[in-house]
A tleap script that builds the chain and sets N, CA, C and O, in Angstrom:
source leaprc.protein.ff14SB
mol = sequence {
  NMET LYS PRO LEU ASN TYR ALA ILE LEU LYS
  HIE PHE THR LYS VAL ASP GLU ALA CYS ALA
  GLU GLU VAL ILE GLU SER LEU ARG GLY GLU
  TYR GLY LYS PHE LYS ALA LEU ASN LYS LYS
  ALA VAL ILE SER ALA LEU MET THR ALA GLU
  ALA ASN GLY LEU LEU GLU GLU THR ARG PHE
  GLU LEU ASP GLN ALA GLY GLU LEU ARG ILE
  TYR TYR HIE ALA HIE GLU GLU GLY ALA ASP
  THR ILE ASN LYS TYR ILE LYS CASP
}
set mol.1.N position { 99.285 87.872 91.433 }
set mol.1.CA position { 98.208 88.159 92.350 }
set mol.1.C position { 98.137 87.031 93.387 }
set mol.1.O position { 98.171 85.848 93.050 }
set mol.2.N position { 98.038 87.432 94.637 }
set mol.2.CA position { 97.922 86.477 95.747 }
set mol.2.C position { 96.511 85.879 95.793 }
set mol.2.O position { 95.565 86.496 95.303 }
set mol.3.N position { 96.362 84.686 96.376 }
set mol.3.CA position { 95.011 84.192 96.649 }
set mol.3.C position { 94.268 85.187 97.546 }
set mol.3.O position { 94.888 85.884 98.350 }
set mol.4.N position { 92.964 85.249 97.408 }
set mol.4.CA position { 92.159 86.233 98.144 }
set mol.4.C position { 92.370 86.141 99.652 }
set mol.4.O position { 92.532 87.169 100.311 }
set mol.5.N position { 92.371 84.938 100.209 }
set mol.5.CA position { 92.558 84.817 101.661 }
set mol.5.C position { 93.917 85.356 102.102 }
set mol.5.O position { 94.033 85.929 103.185 }
set mol.6.N position { 94.930 85.179 101.284 }
set mol.6.CA position { 96.251 85.740 101.596 }
set mol.6.C position { 96.182 87.264 101.589 }
set mol.6.O position { 96.741 87.923 102.466 }
set mol.7.N position { 95.488 87.822 100.588 }
set mol.7.CA position { 95.362 89.282 100.491 }
set mol.7.C position { 94.610 89.844 101.696 }
set mol.7.O position { 94.938 90.919 102.198 }
set mol.8.N position { 93.603 89.109 102.152 }
set mol.8.CA position { 92.849 89.544 103.332 }
set mol.8.C position { 93.781 89.608 104.541 }
set mol.8.O position { 93.810 90.614 105.250 }
set mol.9.N position { 94.535 88.544 104.775 }
set mol.9.CA position { 95.478 88.527 105.903 }
set mol.9.C position { 96.525 89.618 105.758 }
set mol.9.O position { 96.816 90.330 106.720 }
set mol.10.N position { 97.086 89.756 104.579 }
set mol.10.CA position { 98.148 90.736 104.353 }
set mol.10.C position { 97.635 92.159 104.602 }
set mol.10.O position { 98.391 93.023 105.045 }
set mol.11.N position { 96.363 92.399 104.320 }
set mol.11.CA position { 95.760 93.716 104.561 }
set mol.11.C position { 95.938 94.138 106.021 }
set mol.11.O position { 96.163 95.314 106.307 }
set mol.12.N position { 95.839 93.189 106.932 }
set mol.12.CA position { 95.928 93.506 108.356 }
set mol.12.C position { 97.345 93.819 108.820 }
set mol.12.O position { 97.535 94.288 109.942 }
set mol.13.N position { 98.328 93.570 107.984 }
set mol.13.CA position { 99.699 93.969 108.328 }
set mol.13.C position { 99.972 95.405 107.894 }
set mol.13.O position { 101.040 95.951 108.171 }
set mol.14.N position { 99.005 96.012 107.214 }
set mol.14.CA position { 99.187 97.362 106.674 }
set mol.14.C position { 98.257 98.400 107.290 }
set mol.14.O position { 98.375 99.590 106.999 }
set mol.15.N position { 97.324 97.952 108.147 }
set mol.15.CA position { 96.376 98.860 108.795 }
set mol.15.C position { 96.349 98.586 110.294 }
set mol.15.O position { 96.731 97.506 110.744 }
set mol.16.N position { 95.898 99.568 111.059 }
set mol.16.CA position { 95.784 99.375 112.509 }
set mol.16.C position { 94.668 98.399 112.851 }
set mol.16.O position { 94.834 97.532 113.709 }
set mol.17.N position { 93.539 98.540 112.183 }
set mol.17.CA position { 92.398 97.647 112.380 }
set mol.17.C position { 91.472 97.803 111.191 }
set mol.17.O position { 91.551 98.780 110.447 }
set mol.18.N position { 90.588 96.821 111.021 }
set mol.18.CA position { 89.606 96.886 109.933 }
set mol.18.C position { 88.475 95.918 110.225 }
set mol.18.O position { 88.630 94.958 110.979 }
set mol.19.N position { 87.332 96.194 109.609 }
set mol.19.CA position { 86.191 95.286 109.664 }
set mol.19.C position { 86.025 94.680 108.270 }
set mol.19.O position { 86.718 95.073 107.331 }
set mol.20.N position { 85.112 93.727 108.139 }
set mol.20.CA position { 84.919 93.039 106.864 }
set mol.20.C position { 84.596 94.013 105.732 }
set mol.20.O position { 85.118 93.879 104.625 }
set mol.21.N position { 83.741 94.986 106.007 }
set mol.21.CA position { 83.363 95.948 104.969 }
set mol.21.C position { 84.564 96.758 104.493 }
set mol.21.O position { 84.686 97.037 103.300 }
set mol.22.N position { 85.442 97.133 105.399 }
set mol.22.CA position { 86.643 97.892 105.022 }
set mol.22.C position { 87.610 97.028 104.215 }
set mol.22.O position { 88.247 97.512 103.279 }
set mol.23.N position { 87.718 95.758 104.575 }
set mol.23.CA position { 88.571 94.838 103.815 }
set mol.23.C position { 88.047 94.712 102.389 }
set mol.23.O position { 88.813 94.792 101.428 }
set mol.24.N position { 86.748 94.517 102.259 }
set mol.24.CA position { 86.143 94.387 100.930 }
set mol.24.C position { 86.404 95.635 100.100 }
set mol.24.O position { 86.799 95.540 98.938 }
set mol.25.N position { 86.186 96.791 100.685 }
set mol.25.CA position { 86.405 98.049 99.962 }
set mol.25.C position { 87.864 98.203 99.541 }
set mol.25.O position { 88.149 98.641 98.427 }
set mol.26.N position { 88.769 97.849 100.419 }
set mol.26.CA position { 90.199 97.969 100.128 }
set mol.26.C position { 90.641 97.038 98.993 }
set mol.26.O position { 91.490 97.404 98.180 }
set mol.27.N position { 90.064 95.845 98.943 }
set mol.27.CA position { 90.489 94.844 97.960 }
set mol.27.C position { 89.655 94.853 96.682 }
set mol.27.O position { 89.967 94.129 95.736 }
set mol.28.N position { 88.608 95.656 96.645 }
set mol.28.CA position { 87.688 95.672 95.509 }
set mol.28.C position { 88.394 95.957 94.172 }
set mol.28.O position { 88.036 95.361 93.157 }
set mol.29.N position { 89.367 96.838 94.157 }
set mol.29.CA position { 90.047 97.188 92.908 }
set mol.29.C position { 90.729 95.999 92.260 }
set mol.29.O position { 90.617 95.803 91.050 }
set mol.30.N position { 91.432 95.204 93.048 }
set mol.30.CA position { 92.191 94.079 92.510 }
set mol.30.C position { 91.381 92.777 92.483 }
set mol.30.O position { 91.580 91.948 91.596 }
set mol.31.N position { 90.480 92.592 93.435 }
set mol.31.CA position { 89.766 91.325 93.584 }
set mol.31.C position { 88.255 91.455 93.362 }
set mol.31.O position { 87.499 90.542 93.694 }
set mol.32.N position { 87.826 92.560 92.815 }
set mol.32.CA position { 86.408 92.846 92.672 }
set mol.32.C position { 85.606 91.809 91.901 }
set mol.32.O position { 84.401 91.687 92.118 }
set mol.33.N position { 86.234 91.066 91.016 }
set mol.33.CA position { 85.514 90.061 90.226 }
set mol.33.C position { 85.471 88.692 90.907 }
set mol.33.O position { 84.846 87.767 90.388 }
set mol.34.N position { 86.123 88.552 92.055 }
set mol.34.CA position { 86.119 87.290 92.785 }
set mol.34.C position { 84.767 87.108 93.478 }
set mol.34.O position { 84.301 88.011 94.174 }
set mol.35.N position { 84.140 85.954 93.292 }
set mol.35.CA position { 82.858 85.678 93.934 }
set mol.35.C position { 82.993 85.652 95.451 }
set mol.35.O position { 82.038 85.961 96.164 }
set mol.36.N position { 84.162 85.288 95.946 }
set mol.36.CA position { 84.370 85.173 97.398 }
set mol.36.C position { 84.617 86.523 98.070 }
set mol.36.O position { 84.755 86.581 99.292 }
set mol.37.N position { 84.675 87.604 97.298 }
set mol.37.CA position { 84.843 88.924 97.916 }
set mol.37.C position { 83.461 89.449 98.271 }
set mol.37.O position { 82.945 90.376 97.647 }
set mol.38.N position { 82.879 88.833 99.287 }
set mol.38.CA position { 81.572 89.241 99.789 }
set mol.38.C position { 81.630 89.194 101.310 }
set mol.38.O position { 82.526 88.585 101.894 }
set mol.39.N position { 80.679 89.832 101.927 }
set mol.39.CA position { 80.701 89.997 103.382 }
set mol.39.C position { 80.747 88.660 104.118 }
set mol.39.O position { 81.545 88.490 105.040 }
set mol.40.N position { 79.910 87.724 103.726 }
set mol.40.CA position { 79.861 86.438 104.430 }
set mol.40.C position { 81.195 85.702 104.347 }
set mol.40.O position { 81.671 85.180 105.355 }
set mol.41.N position { 81.799 85.651 103.174 }
set mol.41.CA position { 83.063 84.937 102.997 }
set mol.41.C position { 84.216 85.641 103.713 }
set mol.41.O position { 85.084 84.982 104.286 }
set mol.42.N position { 84.228 86.965 103.682 }
set mol.42.CA position { 85.297 87.710 104.352 }
set mol.42.C position { 85.177 87.559 105.867 }
set mol.42.O position { 86.185 87.388 106.553 }
set mol.43.N position { 83.959 87.621 106.391 }
set mol.43.CA position { 83.770 87.411 107.834 }
set mol.43.C position { 84.254 86.012 108.225 }
set mol.43.O position { 84.895 85.842 109.261 }
set mol.44.N position { 83.950 85.034 107.410 }
set mol.44.CA position { 84.414 83.672 107.676 }
set mol.44.C position { 85.941 83.607 107.691 }
set mol.44.O position { 86.525 82.957 108.558 }
set mol.45.N position { 86.586 84.269 106.745 }
set mol.45.CA position { 88.057 84.292 106.696 }
set mol.45.C position { 88.629 84.987 107.933 }
set mol.45.O position { 89.637 84.545 108.486 }
set mol.46.N position { 87.990 86.068 108.364 }
set mol.46.CA position { 88.477 86.793 109.543 }
set mol.46.C position { 88.308 85.959 110.814 }
set mol.46.O position { 89.190 85.945 111.672 }
set mol.47.N position { 87.184 85.272 110.930 }
set mol.47.CA position { 86.959 84.433 112.103 }
set mol.47.C position { 87.930 83.254 112.132 }
set mol.47.O position { 88.388 82.852 113.201 }
set mol.48.N position { 88.239 82.708 110.972 }
set mol.48.CA position { 89.215 81.618 110.891 }
set mol.48.C position { 90.593 82.112 111.294 }
set mol.48.O position { 91.308 81.439 112.037 }
set mol.49.N position { 90.966 83.290 110.804 }
set mol.49.CA position { 92.267 83.863 111.166 }
set mol.49.C position { 92.338 84.142 112.667 }
set mol.49.O position { 93.386 83.965 113.287 }
set mol.50.N position { 91.219 84.577 113.244 }
set mol.50.CA position { 91.196 84.806 114.689 }
set mol.50.C position { 91.341 83.478 115.441 }
set mol.50.O position { 92.099 83.393 116.408 }
set mol.51.N position { 90.626 82.456 115.005 }
set mol.51.CA position { 90.705 81.149 115.657 }
set mol.51.C position { 92.106 80.558 115.570 }
set mol.51.O position { 92.524 79.804 116.448 }
set mol.52.N position { 92.828 80.904 114.507 }
set mol.52.CA position { 94.194 80.417 114.324 }
set mol.52.C position { 95.241 81.323 114.967 }
set mol.52.O position { 96.439 81.074 114.832 }
set mol.53.N position { 94.806 82.361 115.657 }
set mol.53.CA position { 95.724 83.215 116.398 }
set mol.53.C position { 96.448 84.271 115.596 }
set mol.53.O position { 97.417 84.853 116.083 }
set mol.54.N position { 96.001 84.537 114.371 }
set mol.54.CA position { 96.663 85.550 113.546 }
set mol.54.C position { 96.069 86.936 113.756 }
set mol.54.O position { 96.774 87.939 113.644 }
set mol.55.N position { 94.783 86.995 114.057 }
set mol.55.CA position { 94.082 88.262 114.283 }
set mol.55.C position { 93.385 88.203 115.628 }
set mol.55.O position { 93.158 87.128 116.183 }
set mol.56.N position { 93.046 89.386 116.144 }
set mol.56.CA position { 92.225 89.441 117.344 }
set mol.56.C position { 91.240 90.587 117.214 }
set mol.56.O position { 91.506 91.584 116.542 }
set mol.57.N position { 90.097 90.429 117.870 }
set mol.57.CA position { 89.073 91.478 117.861 }
set mol.57.C position { 89.587 92.683 118.631 }
set mol.57.O position { 90.243 92.546 119.663 }
set mol.58.N position { 89.275 93.874 118.108 }
set mol.58.CA position { 89.646 95.098 118.817 }
set mol.58.C position { 88.421 95.818 119.360 }
set mol.58.O position { 88.463 96.385 120.451 }
set mol.59.N position { 87.322 95.796 118.593 }
set mol.59.CA position { 86.100 96.468 119.039 }
set mol.59.C position { 84.959 96.046 118.135 }
set mol.59.O position { 85.165 95.367 117.130 }
set mol.60.N position { 83.762 96.454 118.500 }
set mol.60.CA position { 82.602 96.203 117.667 }
set mol.60.C position { 81.650 97.377 117.801 }
set mol.60.O position { 81.680 98.114 118.786 }
set mol.61.N position { 80.794 97.538 116.781 }
set mol.61.CA position { 79.811 98.617 116.775 }
set mol.61.C position { 78.672 98.244 115.838 }
set mol.61.O position { 78.789 97.307 115.049 }
set mol.62.N position { 77.582 98.971 115.926 }
set mol.62.CA position { 76.480 98.796 115.003 }
set mol.62.C position { 76.607 99.841 113.901 }
set mol.62.O position { 76.879 101.009 114.177 }
set mol.63.N position { 76.411 99.419 112.654 }
set mol.63.CA position { 76.454 100.384 111.556 }
set mol.63.C position { 75.105 101.089 111.448 }
set mol.63.O position { 74.221 100.862 112.274 }
set mol.64.N position { 74.943 101.932 110.448 }
set mol.64.CA position { 73.719 102.713 110.303 }
set mol.64.C position { 72.489 101.844 110.051 }
set mol.64.O position { 71.364 102.253 110.340 }
set mol.65.N position { 72.709 100.643 109.511 }
set mol.65.CA position { 71.599 99.726 109.249 }
set mol.65.C position { 71.313 98.828 110.446 }
set mol.65.O position { 70.426 97.976 110.389 }
set mol.66.N position { 72.061 99.017 111.529 }
set mol.66.CA position { 71.862 98.210 112.721 }
set mol.66.C position { 72.573 96.869 112.689 }
set mol.66.O position { 72.312 96.010 113.531 }
set mol.67.N position { 73.475 96.676 111.719 }
set mol.67.CA position { 74.235 95.429 111.630 }
set mol.67.C position { 75.534 95.550 112.412 }
set mol.67.O position { 76.156 96.612 112.451 }
set mol.68.N position { 75.930 94.459 113.025 }
set mol.68.CA position { 77.147 94.429 113.830 }
set mol.68.C position { 78.379 94.458 112.938 }
set mol.68.O position { 78.466 93.715 111.960 }
set mol.69.N position { 79.323 95.313 113.278 }
set mol.69.CA position { 80.638 95.353 112.623 }
set mol.69.C position { 81.679 95.002 113.668 }
set mol.69.O position { 81.769 95.647 114.712 }
set mol.70.N position { 82.457 93.987 113.381 }
set mol.70.CA position { 83.524 93.570 114.280 }
set mol.70.C position { 84.849 93.973 113.651 }
set mol.70.O position { 85.123 93.657 112.493 }
set mol.71.N position { 85.661 94.669 114.424 }
set mol.71.CA position { 86.967 95.123 113.956 }
set mol.71.C position { 88.049 94.198 114.497 }
set mol.71.O position { 87.992 93.748 115.642 }
set mol.72.N position { 89.026 93.928 113.658 }
set mol.72.CA position { 90.141 93.053 114.005 }
set mol.72.C position { 91.454 93.774 113.749 }
set mol.72.O position { 91.505 94.753 113.004 }
set mol.73.N position { 92.511 93.279 114.372 }
set mol.73.CA position { 93.854 93.736 114.030 }
set mol.73.C position { 94.800 92.559 114.170 }
set mol.73.O position { 94.526 91.590 114.878 }
set mol.74.N position { 95.922 92.673 113.473 }
set mol.74.CA position { 96.970 91.658 113.586 }
set mol.74.C position { 97.907 92.114 114.694 }
set mol.74.O position { 98.595 93.125 114.554 }
set mol.75.N position { 97.932 91.367 115.797 }
set mol.75.CA position { 98.873 91.697 116.867 }
set mol.75.C position { 100.283 91.405 116.356 }
set mol.75.O position { 100.444 90.836 115.276 }
set mol.76.N position { 101.286 91.784 117.110 }
set mol.76.CA position { 102.674 91.692 116.635 }
set mol.76.C position { 103.045 90.281 116.181 }
set mol.76.O position { 103.607 90.104 115.100 }
set mol.77.N position { 102.736 89.292 116.989 }
set mol.77.CA position { 103.090 87.915 116.631 }
set mol.77.C position { 102.315 87.451 115.392 }
set mol.77.O position { 102.870 86.777 114.524 }
set mol.78.N position { 101.037 87.813 115.318 }
set mol.78.CA position { 100.236 87.449 114.152 }
set mol.78.C position { 100.760 88.097 112.881 }
set mol.78.O position { 100.861 87.445 111.842 }
set mol.79.N position { 101.094 89.378 112.964 }
set mol.79.CA position { 101.638 90.087 111.803 }
set mol.79.C position { 102.968 89.476 111.369 }
set mol.79.O position { 103.227 89.331 110.174 }
set mol.80.N position { 103.805 89.121 112.332 }
set mol.80.CA position { 105.088 88.487 112.008 }
set mol.80.C position { 104.870 87.167 111.278 }
set mol.80.O position { 105.568 86.865 110.310 }
set mol.81.N position { 103.905 86.386 111.740 }
set mol.81.CA position { 103.607 85.100 111.101 }
set mol.81.C position { 103.065 85.306 109.693 }
set mol.81.O position { 103.484 84.625 108.757 }
set mol.82.N position { 102.138 86.237 109.543 }
set mol.82.CA position { 101.592 86.533 108.219 }
set mol.82.C position { 102.701 86.959 107.276 }
set mol.82.O position { 102.786 86.459 106.155 }
set mol.83.N position { 103.551 87.877 107.714 }
set mol.83.CA position { 104.636 88.369 106.856 }
set mol.83.C position { 105.675 87.294 106.545 }
set mol.83.O position { 106.309 87.320 105.490 }
set mol.84.N position { 105.841 86.360 107.462 }
set mol.84.CA position { 106.816 85.268 107.250 }
set mol.84.C position { 106.366 84.371 106.094 }
set mol.84.O position { 107.183 83.954 105.272 }
set mol.85.N position { 105.080 84.081 106.035 }
set mol.85.CA position { 104.568 83.125 105.055 }
set mol.85.C position { 103.975 83.765 103.807 }
set mol.85.O position { 103.873 83.109 102.771 }
set mol.86.N position { 103.585 85.025 103.886 }
set mol.86.CA position { 102.988 85.700 102.736 }
set mol.86.C position { 103.839 86.918 102.403 }
set mol.86.O position { 103.790 87.932 103.099 }
set mol.87.N position { 104.597 86.809 101.361 }
set mol.87.CA position { 105.488 87.894 100.936 }
set mol.87.C position { 104.732 88.888 100.071 }
set mol.87.O position { 103.741 88.543 99.426 }
set mol.88.N position { 105.212 90.129 100.065 }
set mol.88.CA position { 104.599 91.169 99.213 }
set mol.88.C position { 104.897 90.928 97.757 }
set mol.88.O position { 104.463 91.700 96.902 }
savepdb mol mol.pdb
quit
């Protein structure tokens, strides 16, 4: 099993885009018992990946509760870097 942050990054090489809630739902089966699999920690990981040039924002919207959802994707160079360092 990969570290959670690695799994979060690797998720973006397999989808067109995702928000924190979608990442959590996708990883819940394997990482559901991890304390760090929560919205605040995942958003922090996504923002760090964006600051490091691995991900970029694609869009944002308000969910039904009025909370902001920010969607990210791994651009080609970011995906290549993620795949180079994090193997399946």
